[in-house]
N, C-alpha and C positions, 0 to 999 in steps of 0.2 A: 871467530867472532868478528863482527863488523868493525871497520876502522872508525876512528873518531870523526865526527862530522860537525859542521857548523851551520849547515843549511838543510832544509827539507828537500829543496829542489835544486837541481843542477843549473847554475847560470853559466851557459856556454856562450857568453857574449863578451866581447870587449870592444870598446869604442875606438874609432879611428878619426883623428883630427888632421886635416890637411893631408890626407892620404896615408898617414903613418899610424901604426897601432899605438894608442896612447898608453894602455895599461901594460903592454909588453914590449915597449920600444927599447932599443938598446940605448937610446938617448932620450929619456922621458922629458927632460927639460926642453928639448928642441922640438917636441911633438906639437906644441901649440905656443909658438913664440909670442903671439900677440894676446894670449889669454892668461888669466889667473887660474891656476889649477890647484884644487884641493883634493887630497886623498885621505880616506879614513875607513870606517866600518859602519854598517847599518844592519842590525839584527844578524850579526855574524858574517855578513857578506862584505866583500870589498866594495867600497863606495868611492865615487869620483864626481867632482863638480868642475866643469870647464866653464869659465865665466868671462865673457868679453865685456870689459868695462874700462874705459880710459882713466877713470878715477880710482886709483889703487886703494885709497883709503875707504871709499864707498864699497869697493869689492870686499875688502877685509871685514867691514862691518856686516855685510850680507852673509859672508861665510860664517862668521860667528853666530849670527841668527840661525842659520841652517843647522850648524852643529848642535846648538842648544835645542832646537826643535826635534832633531833626530833623537837626541838623548831623552827628551821628554816622551816622545812616542814609544821609545823602547820600554819605558816604565809601564806602558799600557799593553803592548803587543808581544813582548818577549816571552818565549817558552822557557828560557834558560835563566831568567832572573826571578828568584822566588818571591820578590816583592812586587812583581808586576801585577797589573789588574787581571790579566789573562790567567796567570798562575793561581791567583786567589779564586777566580771563578771556577777553575778546574778542581781546586782542592775541596771546595765546599758545595759546588753545584749551583751556586747562585751568587749574584753580586748586586748589592743595593747601591743606588746613586752612581751608576757606571759612568765613566768618562764619555763625553759626547762623541769623541772620535771612535770609540768602540761601537757605539750604537750606529754611527754613520757607516762604519765598515760592515757590521752585521747586516744592515739594511741592503748594502750593495751585494753582500754574499747571498742574501735571499734571492735577489734578482739573478745572479749567476747560477745558483742552484736550480732555479726554475728554467732558465733558458738552456741549460746543458742537460736537462732532464735528470738531475741528480748526480752527474759525473763529477761536478765540482761540489764538494761537501766538506766544510771545515770540521765536522764532527768525526773525521777519520782518525783522530788521535788515539783512541783505544786500539785500533788495528795496528797503527804504527808501533805503539808500545808492546803489543803482542809479538810482532816480528823482532823488534829490538831485543826483547827479553829472551825469546826463543833462541836466537843465534848468539846470544852472549854466554850461553851455557856450554862448557866444553863437551864435545861429543854430541852436539845437537843434531837431530834428524835432518839430513840434508834436503829432505822433501818438504821442509817447512813445518809450521805449527800443526798440531793435530786438528782434525776436522771439528771436533767438539769445541776446542778453544776458539777456532775461527767463528763458529756459529755463535758462541757466547759474545765475542767482541762485536760481531755484526749486529747483535741485538741492542748494542749501545750506540749505534750509529743512525743518524737521520736528522737532517737540519729541520725537518718539520717538528721535531721535539724540542727546539730551542725557542723559548718564549722571551721576548725582549721589548722594552719600551724605554723611554728616557729615564724612568724611575728604577727599573730593575731588569736583570737578566736571570733566567732560571732554566734549568734542564728539567724536562718532563719525565725523563727516565733515569734511574740510578746508574751510576758508573760512567756517565757520559763525560767527555772532555773535548775541547776544541783546540785545533791548531789553525792559526792564521798565517802560517808560513807560506802558503800558496798564493797569498794576495797582499799581505801586509807590506812587503817591500815595494810593491807597486803603489800602494796607498801612500806610503811615506814619500816616494818619488813624486807623486802628484802634489803632495803638500809642499814639498820644497819648490816645485814649479810655481805654485801659488804665491809663495813668499817672493820669489824672484820677479814674477810678473807684476805683483803689487808694488814692487820697488822700481818698476820701469825698465827692467832688463828685457832686451829684445833678442839677445843671442846667447844661448847657453845650452850645454848638454849636461843633463842630470842623470846620474846612475847611483841609486840607493839600493842596488840589487837588481833593478830593472832600468832600462834606458828610456829617457824622454827628452826630446829636443824642444827648446824654446826658440822659435824662429829658425833661421839658417845660420851658417858660420858668418863671421864678420865680413868675409869677402863675397857673401851671397850664395856660396855653394852649399849643397845639402850636407848635413852631418852623415858620416859613414860609420855603420855599425857592422863589425865582423861577427859572423856566426860560426859556431863549431859545436860538435857533440860532446866534447870533453872540456872541463874547466882548465886543464893544463895544456890545451892545444897551443902550439907556438904560432901557427898561421890559421887564418880563417878559411873555412870551406866555402863561404859565400860572403858577400858584402851587400848590405842594404843601405840605400840613401834615404834619409828622412828629414822632413822639415815640419815642425809642429806636430809630431807624432811620437808614439811610444813603441818600444819593441820588448818582447819577453820571449825567452826560449826555455823549454823544458826538455830534459833528456834523462831517460831511465839510467843511462850509463854514469850519471853523476855520482850516484851513491848506491851501493849494494849492501844489504844486510849480511849476506853470506860471502864467503871467500870465493866460491865458484862463480858468483855473479848471476845466479839464476833469479834472485829476488831483489828487484830494484825498489827504489823509494816511492815510486808513483803507484799508489794502491787503489784498487777499484772498490769504492764504498758499497757497491751492490753485492759483489761476490767475495770480496776479501782477497782476490788474486792480485798478483803483481805482474801483469802482462807487459811485455816489451815489444810494442808494435812498431815503434819508430826509433831511428837514430836520434832525431831531434824534431821538435815542433816549435816553429817560430811564428809568433803572432804580432802583427802591426795593428795598432789601434789608436784611437784619439787619446786615451788615458792609459797610464801604466798599470793601474789596478785591473782594468778590463783585459789588457794583454796578458797580464800575470795569471789571472783566473782562467782565461780561455786556453792558454797554452797548457795548463795542468789538465783541464778537462779533456781537451782534444787529444792528449797523449793516450787516453783510454778509449777513444772513439774510433769506429771504423771510418774509412774515408767517406763513405756514402752518408754518414751522419753529420759530417762537418758543415755542409751548406746550411742545414736547418739551424745549427748552433750560431752560425754567422748572421743569419737573417735579421735578428734584432739590432745588429751593429753594422749599419750600412758603410761605415768608414773603415771597418776592419778587414784584414786579409790574412791568409795563412800560407806559410811555406813549410812543407814537411819532407823528411827523408825517411823512406821505409827502411826496414832492416836489410832489404836486398839492395839498397842504394838508389832506389827510384825517387825522383823528385816530383812532388805534387804541389800545385798551387791552387788556392781557392780565393 
């Protein structure tokens, strides 16, 4: 049976301020001496905010606003809160007067679905539930769910069957369900950045499951983001330097449904398979939601498909590590 999880995707990123790992520092208080640092959770993931603000009272007020906004957005996007708007949509197959933020995110998802030729598809939830149920049963077939069950689940998948406007969201096929876990943390990160920028903040690193930098560090140097294939990695395998950019990483190694590790959490919405093509896929983009969605989709793409996916996003780049350890950059 699969172990308890809190996230759909593996976030194998930890921030580094002033050259020191922030989230895994032996002395976290000393990692960002001149910054106000807040740590919490967003949609089940570790969340961190590093804020350079000489006015500590102003910083505290901003952090309180951020926490309140994250909690509000969780009531919309969480799959694990039965009272969330998303859970209500999945229960009844429709939602009247949906929150504006859900419509905005679904609109973005439609763009990502189109530009990735369907590899990013939020309607993957029935397939996720199939794998989770299959491997939760003692003595489950190690080769995965039966072909007939896979076929039935695939019949409930397809973002083209999601109808939405500002008045209503509805599924065109019975048994459909949506997961926004492959993009909502990026969306929330971007919303937090909006709050900070509107308040005049010019130097901050926001991680609400994905990282996005506002400006540079207080001394003018770029923010440094450590990348790894496992969430529990002690040291980064690589470090990216970013200013006014976002980073997201996906790794099939982050969660497996089965004990043997054959079936990871990144599922192909076209075939129902759980391919493990890369140790990790890291995307740098202007916005965290874009980096979040693309890192998921590109985890399912052959290397030769990636340039076409990147074409609509002139500011984006990708670094991936194949299962054999080869590094590729696009």
